[in-house]
C-alpha positions as CSV (number, residue, x, y, z in Angstrom):
1,M,21.1,20.3,-31.5
2,S,22.6,18.3,-28.7
3,L,19.4,18.7,-26.6
4,K,17.4,17.2,-29.6
5,V,19.8,14.3,-29.9
6,T,19.6,13.6,-26.1
7,I,15.9,13.6,-26.2
8,C,15.9,11.0,-29.3
9,I,18.3,8.8,-27.4
10,K,15.9,8.7,-24.4
11,I,13.0,8.0,-26.5
12,C,14.8,5.3,-28.3
13,R,15.9,3.7,-25.0
14,A,12.2,4.0,-23.6
15,L,10.9,2.2,-26.8
16,S,13.4,-0.5,-26.4
17,S,12.5,-1.0,-22.7
18,A,11.2,-4.4,-21.8
19,S,8.5,-2.8,-19.7
20,I,6.6,-1.4,-22.6
21,K,7.2,-4.0,-25.2
22,G,4.2,-6.3,-26.4
23,A,0.7,-6.5,-24.9
24,P,0.3,-5.5,-21.3
25,R,0.0,-8.0,-18.8
26,D,-3.1,-8.4,-16.4
27,I,-3.4,-5.5,-14.1
28,R,-3.9,-7.7,-11.2
29,E,-0.7,-9.4,-11.7
30,V,1.2,-6.2,-12.5
31,V,0.3,-4.2,-9.4
32,R,0.8,-7.3,-7.0
33,D,4.1,-8.1,-8.4
34,R,5.3,-4.5,-8.3
35,L,4.2,-4.2,-4.7
36,I,5.9,-7.5,-3.7
37,T,9.1,-6.2,-5.3
38,V,9.1,-2.7,-3.6
39,C,8.3,-4.3,-0.2
40,C,11.1,-6.7,-0.6
41,L,13.5,-3.7,-1.5
42,L,12.3,-1.9,1.6
43,R,12.8,-5.0,3.8
44,D,16.4,-5.5,2.3
45,L,17.2,-1.9,3.1
46,L,16.1,-2.2,6.6
47,D,18.1,-5.4,7.1
48,K,21.2,-3.6,5.9
49,G,20.5,-0.5,8.1
50,K,20.1,-2.3,11.5
51,S,22.3,-1.1,14.2
52,D,23.7,-3.0,17.1
53,H,20.5,-2.1,19.2
54,G,18.2,-3.4,16.3
55,L,17.3,0.1,15.3
56,Q,15.7,0.3,11.9
57,E,14.7,3.4,10.0
58,V,13.9,3.8,6.3
59,D,16.2,6.3,4.6
60,W,13.6,7.2,1.8
61,A,16.3,9.3,-0.2
62,A,18.7,6.3,-0.2
63,F,16.0,4.1,-1.2
64,R,15.0,6.4,-4.2
65,N,18.6,6.6,-5.4
66,S,19.3,2.8,-5.2
67,A,19.9,0.8,-8.5
68,S,17.2,-1.8,-7.5
69,Y,14.5,1.0,-7.1
70,E,15.5,2.4,-10.6
71,R,14.9,-1.0,-12.1
72,H,11.6,-1.2,-10.3
73,L,10.7,2.2,-11.9
74,N,11.5,1.0,-15.3
75,L,9.1,-2.1,-14.9
76,L,6.5,0.2,-13.2
77,G,5.7,1.7,-16.7
78,E,3.8,-1.4,-17.5
79,I,0.9,-0.1,-15.3
80,Q,0.3,2.9,-17.5
81,R,-1.1,0.6,-20.3
82,S,-3.0,-1.9,-18.2
83,D,-6.8,-2.2,-18.7
84,L,-9.2,-1.5,-15.7
85,K,-12.5,-1.7,-17.4
86,R,-13.1,-5.4,-17.0
87,L,-12.6,-5.8,-13.3
88,S,-15.2,-7.1,-11.0
89,E,-16.2,-5.6,-7.6
90,K,-13.7,-8.1,-5.8
91,E,-11.0,-7.5,-8.3
92,K,-11.4,-3.7,-8.0
93,L,-10.9,-4.1,-4.2
94,A,-7.6,-6.2,-4.5
95,V,-6.1,-4.1,-7.3
96,F,-6.8,-0.7,-5.8
97,L,-5.8,-1.7,-2.4
98,N,-2.4,-2.9,-3.7
99,L,-2.1,0.2,-6.0
100,Y,-2.9,2.6,-3.2
101,H,0.1,1.2,-1.2
102,L,2.2,1.1,-4.2
103,I,1.6,4.9,-4.9
104,L,2.1,5.6,-1.1
105,I,5.6,4.0,-1.0
106,H,6.5,5.7,-4.5
107,A,5.4,9.1,-2.9
108,Y,7.4,8.6,0.2
109,A,10.5,7.7,-1.9
110,S,10.0,10.6,-4.3
111,G,9.5,13.3,-1.6
112,G,12.0,11.7,0.8
113,N,9.9,12.2,3.8
114,H,7.5,10.0,5.8
115,V,3.9,11.4,6.5
116,S,4.9,11.7,10.2
117,K,7.3,14.5,9.2
118,M,4.7,16.6,7.4
119,S,2.5,19.5,8.6
120,D,-1.4,19.1,8.2
121,K,-1.3,21.3,5.1
122,E,1.5,19.3,3.5
123,R,-0.2,16.1,4.5
124,Q,-3.4,17.2,2.8
125,L,-1.5,18.1,-0.4
126,F,0.5,14.7,-0.2
127,F,-2.7,12.6,-0.5
128,H,-4.1,14.9,-3.2
129,N,-1.2,15.2,-5.4
130,S,0.4,11.8,-5.1
131,C,-0.7,9.9,-8.1
132,F,-0.1,7.3,-10.9
133,I,-1.2,7.0,-14.4
134,V,-3.0,3.6,-14.7
135,G,-4.7,2.6,-17.8
136,Y,-4.1,6.1,-19.4
137,T,-6.0,7.6,-16.4
138,V,-4.6,9.6,-13.4
139,F,-5.3,8.2,-10.0
140,S,-4.3,10.0,-6.9
141,L,-4.4,8.6,-3.3
142,D,-7.5,10.7,-2.6
143,D,-9.1,9.5,-5.9
144,I,-8.6,5.8,-4.9
145,F,-9.6,6.3,-1.2
146,H,-12.6,8.8,-1.5
147,G,-13.5,8.1,-5.0
148,I,-13.0,4.2,-5.6
149,F,-13.3,3.0,-2.0
150,R,-15.9,5.3,-0.5
151,S,-18.1,5.4,-3.7
152,N,-17.1,8.8,-4.7
153,T,-17.9,10.7,-1.6
154,R,-16.4,14.0,-0.6
155,G,-12.7,14.2,0.1
156,G,-11.6,15.6,3.3
157,G,-10.9,19.3,3.4
158,W,-11.9,20.1,-0.2
159,F,-14.8,22.1,-1.6
160,S,-16.1,19.6,-4.2
161,K,-19.1,17.4,-3.2
162,Q,-17.6,14.4,-4.9
163,Q,-14.0,13.4,-5.1
164,I,-14.3,12.4,-9.0
165,D,-16.3,14.7,-11.2
166,E,-18.7,12.5,-13.3
167,K,-18.6,14.8,-16.2
168,L,-14.9,15.4,-16.4
169,D,-13.8,11.9,-15.5
170,S,-16.5,9.5,-16.7
171,E,-14.0,6.7,-17.2
172,K,-12.7,6.9,-13.7
173,C,-16.3,7.1,-12.3
174,A,-17.0,3.8,-14.1
175,L,-14.5,2.2,-11.6
176,V,-16.3,3.4,-8.3
177,L,-17.5,0.7,-6.0
178,K,-21.2,0.4,-6.0
179,S,-21.3,0.4,-2.2
180,I,-18.9,1.5,0.5
181,N,-17.0,-1.3,2.2
182,P,-16.2,-0.1,5.8
183,L,-13.4,-2.7,6.0
184,V,-11.3,-0.6,3.7
185,H,-10.6,1.8,6.6
186,L,-9.2,-1.1,8.5
187,C,-7.0,-2.4,5.7
188,V,-5.5,0.8,4.2
189,S,-2.1,1.4,5.6
190,H,0.0,4.7,5.6
191,L,2.9,2.9,7.3
192,T,1.9,4.7,10.6
193,V,0.9,3.7,14.1
194,G,-2.8,4.7,13.5
195,T,-3.4,2.5,10.5
196,A,-3.1,-1.2,9.7
197,K,0.0,-3.1,8.6
198,L,0.7,-3.1,4.9
199,R,-0.6,-6.2,3.4
200,I,-0.4,-7.5,-0.2
201,F,-3.9,-8.6,-1.3
202,S,-5.0,-11.2,-3.9
203,V,-8.2,-11.5,-5.6
204,E,-8.6,-15.2,-4.8
205,N,-8.9,-14.6,-1.0
206,I,-9.6,-10.8,-0.8
207,E,-12.4,-11.3,1.8
208,E,-10.5,-13.5,4.1
209,Q,-7.4,-11.1,3.9
210,M,-9.5,-8.2,4.6
211,R,-11.1,-9.9,7.6
212,D,-7.8,-10.9,9.0
213,C,-6.5,-7.4,8.6
214,A,-9.6,-5.9,10.4
215,V,-9.2,-8.4,13.4
216,E,-5.5,-7.7,13.8
217,F,-6.1,-3.8,13.5
218,L,-8.9,-3.8,16.0
219,E,-7.1,-6.0,18.4
220,R,-4.4,-3.3,18.5
221,Q,-6.5,-0.2,18.4
222,V,-9.8,-1.0,20.5
223,E,-9.8,-0.7,24.2
224,I,-12.6,-1.5,26.6
225,D,-13.1,-0.1,30.1
226,L,-15.9,-2.0,32.1
227,A,-15.5,0.2,35.1
228,S,-16.3,3.4,33.3
229,R,-18.4,1.7,30.5
230,T,-16.0,3.4,28.0
231,L,-15.3,2.1,24.5
232,L,-12.1,3.5,22.9
233,L,-12.1,3.2,19.2
234,P,-9.8,4.0,16.3
235,H,-10.0,7.7,14.8
236,C,-11.5,6.4,11.6
237,F,-14.8,5.4,13.5
238,M,-15.2,9.1,14.3
239,E,-14.0,10.6,10.9
240,F,-16.0,8.3,8.7
241,K,-18.7,7.3,11.1
242,T,-21.5,7.0,8.5
243,D,-19.4,4.5,6.6
244,F,-19.7,2.0,9.4
245,G,-23.5,2.5,9.9
246,K,-26.2,5.2,10.4
247,T,-26.6,4.7,14.0
248,A,-24.4,3.7,17.1
249,A,-26.2,0.3,17.1
250,D,-25.0,-0.3,13.6
251,N,-21.4,0.6,14.5
252,L,-21.5,-1.8,17.5
253,H,-22.8,-4.6,15.3
254,F,-20.1,-4.1,12.7
255,L,-17.4,-3.9,15.5
256,R,-18.6,-7.1,17.2
257,Q,-18.0,-9.1,14.0
258,Y,-14.1,-8.5,14.1
259,L,-13.4,-8.9,17.8
260,S,-12.3,-12.2,19.3
261,G,-11.2,-13.7,22.5
262,Q,-11.3,-11.7,25.8
263,K,-11.9,-8.5,23.9
264,L,-15.1,-9.9,22.5
265,M,-16.2,-11.1,25.9
266,D,-15.6,-7.7,27.4
267,F,-17.4,-6.1,24.6
268,D,-20.5,-8.3,25.1
269,E,-20.4,-7.5,28.8
270,L,-20.3,-3.7,28.1
271,C,-23.1,-3.7,25.5
272,S,-25.3,-5.7,27.9
273,R,-25.2,-2.7,30.4
274,G,-26.5,-0.4,27.6
275,T,-25.1,1.9,25.0
276,P,-21.3,2.5,26.1
277,N,-19.6,5.8,26.2
278,F,-17.7,6.3,22.9
279,K,-14.2,7.7,22.9
280,F,-11.8,7.9,20.0
281,L,-8.1,7.7,19.5
282,P,-6.5,10.9,18.0
283,K,-5.3,10.6,14.4
284,N,-1.7,9.3,14.8
285,F,0.7,9.7,11.8
286,G,3.7,8.5,13.8
287,A,5.9,6.0,12.2
288,C,5.2,2.4,13.0
289,S,6.8,1.1,16.2
290,V,7.9,-2.6,16.7
291,A,9.5,-4.5,19.7
292,C,13.0,-5.9,18.9
293,P,14.2,-9.1,20.4
294,C,16.5,-7.1,22.5
295,G,13.5,-5.3,24.2
296,V,14.0,-2.0,22.6
297,T,11.2,-0.2,20.8
298,V,12.3,1.3,17.6
299,L,10.7,3.3,14.8
300,P,11.2,1.6,11.5
301,G,8.5,3.5,9.5
302,F,7.8,0.2,7.8
303,L,5.7,-2.7,9.1
304,W,4.1,-5.1,6.8
305,V,2.7,-8.6,6.7
306,Q,4.5,-10.9,4.2
307,P,2.4,-13.1,2.0
308,P,2.7,-16.7,2.6
309,E,3.9,-17.3,-0.9
310,L,6.8,-14.8,-0.8
311,D,9.3,-17.5,0.2
312,H,8.2,-19.6,-2.9
313,W,8.4,-16.4,-5.1
314,E,11.9,-15.4,-4.0
315,R,13.1,-18.9,-4.4
316,K,12.0,-19.0,-7.9
317,R,13.6,-15.7,-8.5
318,N,16.9,-16.8,-7.1
319,E,16.8,-20.0,-9.3
320,R,16.1,-17.9,-12.4
321,F,19.0,-15.7,-11.5
322,N,21.4,-18.5,-10.9
323,W,20.3,-20.3,-14.2
324,T,20.8,-17.2,-16.1
325,L,24.2,-16.7,-14.6
326,E,25.3,-20.2,-15.3
327,R,24.2,-19.8,-19.1
328,R,26.2,-16.7,-19.3
329,R,29.3,-18.3,-18.0
330,E,29.0,-21.2,-20.4
331,W,28.4,-19.0,-23.3
332,K,31.6,-16.9,-22.5
333,K,33.6,-20.2,-22.3
334,Q,32.4,-21.3,-25.8
335,H,32.7,-17.7,-27.3
336,P,35.9,-16.1,-25.9
337,D,36.6,-12.5,-26.7
338,R,38.8,-12.4,-29.7
339,F,39.9,-8.9,-28.8
340,Q,40.7,-9.5,-25.1
341,V,44.2,-8.7,-24.3
342,V,46.0,-11.3,-22.2
343,L,48.7,-9.8,-20.0
């Protein structure tokens, strides 16, 4: 009997929650707002955890158990009822890039471990099993990466020819991008050294943001040795070689579009001598490293590019909070508690 009462209370609380009242908001706004919120929570957690030497490290278990994260999870339920059917190709890119990073952070918090601390088998299961219900459809990290972004190609290490079964998941297949956009490999972040910095994408300037992300990532990862005619590329150029082009010439043509400065000049000099010797960096799942002002290199496990409008967003949030606080104080003055005992 007590169990039934407890379940009924939880259902009543869920139905009265603001996150599931009324018509759902636009999926583009919901996913972006939730990702901005969770990134701000991580940033605040890192600021509190700084040591005297500038050391920052995400305590995923503490992050999961924080009151702010619980409120975030409550509002996250809005994603379950959102509509994905009317998205254009550009909107799909922005929404699913943000959704991928949102699921990733949620999976880190739920498991309490960063991907750098997992074995190869655990890592494979992590990307296969970490999922969200979006628009009444279950999406895993592999579904989004291999299914949506890579036009439903085969996921790494699994036996199926396609990531998403067209007969079993027809609604999910309808969201697959018409063609593979190789820039996705340079924009997806796992909060590791071998992937891009986490960015929050918007539909309005998704192409410009993806280009900036690719330029920054290749500037960090590509190395050119003119003496030995060697071109050192990120691991994704080897693992997903056909996504960047069918031939080596196609890969070089793609790469040249996103190089700049001295690296572009060295690249042109290297290619003028014939086809270079390709070498690839190993897959690096280590936590992100940044240089602190004191000169110490630390491992925060969290490195992201803050959107320019974030300051405005936080200022408006603080203004709303202060306004609500003032209204509450005024209301309490006008309506004193009759049952309050004055000592």
